[in-house]
C-alpha positions in Angstrom: 18.2 4.8 -7.8 16.4 1.6 -6.8 13.6 1.6 -4.5 10.9 -1.2 -3.0 7.6 -0.6 -3.9 5.0 -1.6 -1.0 2.2 -2.9 -3.6 -1.4 -4.1 -2.6 -3.1 -4.6 -6.4 -5.0 -1.6 -5.5 -5.1 1.9 -7.1 -2.7 3.8 -4.9 0.3 1.2 -5.4 0.1 0.8 -8.7 0.0 3.9 -9.8 2.9 4.6 -7.5 4.8 2.0 -9.8 3.7 2.9 -13.0 4.8 6.8 -12.0 8.2 5.5 -10.6 8.6 3.1 -14.0 7.9 5.6 -16.1 10.8 7.8 -15.1 13.0 4.7 -15.0 13.7 4.1 -11.6 14.9 0.5 -10.7 11.7 -1.2 -8.9 11.5 -4.0 -6.6 7.8 -4.8 -5.5 6.7 -6.0 -2.3 3.6 -7.5 -1.4 3.3 -7.9 2.6 0.3 -10.4 3.5 0.0 -9.2 7.0 -3.3 -11.7 7.7 -5.5 -9.2 6.0 -9.0 -10.6 4.7 -8.1 -9.7 1.2 -4.7 -11.0 0.9 -5.5 -13.8 -1.8 -7.6 -11.5 -3.9 -4.8 -8.7 -3.3 -2.3 -11.0 -4.6 -3.9 -12.3 -7.5 -4.1 -8.6 -8.7 -0.9 -7.5 -7.8 0.5 -10.5 -10.1 -2.0 -9.6 -12.6 -1.4 -5.9 -13.0 2.5 -6.4 -12.7 2.5 -8.6 -15.6 0.1 -6.8 -17.2 1.8 -3.5 -17.1 5.3 -4.7 -17.7 6.3 -4.3 -14.2 8.8 -6.4 -12.4 7.7 -9.6 -10.8 6.5 -9.1 -7.0 8.1 -10.9 -3.8 5.5 -11.8 -1.7 6.5 -11.9 2.6 4.4 -13.8 4.8 3.9 -12.0 8.0 0.1 -13.0 8.7 0.5 -13.9 12.2 0.6 -9.8 12.8 -3.5 -9.7 11.5 -4.2 -13.0 13.7 -2.8 -11.6 16.8 -3.6 -8.1 16.4 -7.4 -8.4 15.4 -9.3 -5.6 13.2 -11.9 -5.3 10.9 -9.9 -5.6 8.1 -8.2 -8.9 9.6 -11.1 -10.6 11.4 -14.5 -11.1 10.0 -16.2 -11.2 13.0 -15.5 -7.6 13.7 -16.6 -4.5 12.5 -15.3 -4.2 9.2 -15.5 -0.2 9.4 -15.8 0.6 12.8 -12.7 -1.3 13.8 -10.9 -0.9 10.5 -7.7 0.4 12.5 -5.2 -1.8 12.6 -2.1 -0.6 15.0 1.4 -0.5 13.4 -0.3 -1.9 10.1 2.0 1.1 8.1 4.5 0.8 10.7 5.0 -3.0 9.9 4.6 -2.5 6.2 7.7 0.7 6.0 9.8 -1.9 8.4 9.4 -4.8 6.5 9.9 -2.8 3.0 13.2 -1.0 4.9 14.4 -4.6 5.4 13.8 -5.6 2.1 15.1 -2.6 0.7 18.5 -3.0 2.8 18.6 -6.7 1.3 18.5 -5.7 -2.5 20.8 -2.7 -1.8 17.6 -0.1 -2.7 17.9 3.4 -1.5 14.3 3.6 0.0 11.0 2.0 0.9 7.4 3.5 -1.3 4.3 3.4 0.6 1.3 4.8 -1.6 -0.3 7.1 1.7 -2.3 9.8 0.3 -3.1 14.0 1.1 -2.6 13.5 5.0 -5.4 16.5 5.5 -7.9 13.3 4.5 -6.2 10.6 6.6 -8.4 8.5 9.1 -5.7 6.6 10.8 -2.3 7.9 12.5 0.1 6.3 10.5 -1.1 8.1 7.2 1.0 11.4 8.2 4.3 13.2 7.2 5.1 13.1 10.8 4.8 9.4 10.9 7.0 9.0 7.4 9.9 11.3 8.8 9.7 9.4 12.0 10.3 6.1 10.3 13.0 7.3 8.8 14.9 8.6 11.5 13.9 5.0 13.4 15.4 2.8 10.5 18.7 4.9 10.3 19.1 3.9 13.7 18.2 0.4 13.8 19.7 -0.8 9.8 22.9 1.7 10.3 22.0 3.4 7.2 19.5 6.0 5.6 16.5 4.2 3.6 14.5 6.8 2.4 10.6 6.3 2.7 9.0 8.1 -0.3 5.6 9.1 -0.5 5.0 9.9 -4.0 1.4 10.5 -3.9 1.4 12.6 -0.6 -0.3 15.8 -2.4 -2.8 13.8 -4.0 -6.5 13.3 -3.0 -8.1 9.8 -4.1 -9.9 11.5 -7.0 -6.8 12.7 -8.6 -5.3 9.2 -8.2 -8.5 7.7 -9.9 -7.9 10.5 -12.7 -4.3 9.5 -12.7 -5.4 6.2 -13.3 -7.8 6.3 -15.6 -5.4 8.5 -17.7 -2.8 5.2 -17.9 -6.2 3.1 -18.7 -5.5 1.5 -15.1 -8.0 -1.1 -14.5 -9.0 -4.0 -12.4 -7.5 -3.4 -9.4 -8.8 -4.8 -6.0 -9.2 -2.6 -2.9 -11.7 -4.2 -1.0 -11.3 -4.7 2.8 -13.4 -7.8 2.8 -11.7 -10.0 0.8 -14.8 -11.0 -1.0 -14.7 -11.5 -5.1 -17.4 -8.6 -5.7 -16.2 -5.6 -3.7 -18.3 -5.2 -0.7 -18.7 -1.3 -1.4 -18.7 -0.3 2.3 -15.5 -1.1 4.2 -13.1 1.7 4.0 -11.4 1.1 1.0 -14.2 0.7 -1.1 -16.2 3.7 -0.1 -13.2 6.0 -0.5 -12.8 5.1 -3.9 -16.8 5.5 -4.3 -16.6 8.8 -2.4 -13.8 9.9 -5.1 -16.0 9.2 -8.2 -19.0 11.6 -6.8 -16.5 13.9 -5.9 -14.7 13.6 -9.5 
């Protein structure tokens, strides 16, 4: 079975890729620049981590006009990075792009690193979202492409523990896109809280 892994250079997507690699799944990693402030740092981390861990090279897709047209705190530095963090349609865009890539490379599914829905902040991080995406993709593309969420039972603390067990480090997750993680954005706060709780 081959899958497109939606990768961002962060803990979740890199762990997801390593887990798939460990069980012999053929991977087609896809990085999507949707106009996020962290795109350059995320891409740099993606390339470095995939090379370091022997993962396949990453395909980069540029749909950065999305974030420029639909601004949020993670795409526009003039907005509040936390209070305005929701980018409507982001995960739908990622899954759609991943599914189209899966169709093109004859993969069976697209994997996205969503975590335990009980801890979700936004509506596009739930099982209902995943099931609805699968149904829409089947109608839109004329064949089933599974939307896989291998981390859906895990908390961020679980992810960090599993990443540590694999020696995973030097990831990048900060929404601000700066050299040193800001420590206050949703992504940074999630990691900080998980470390405290772990």
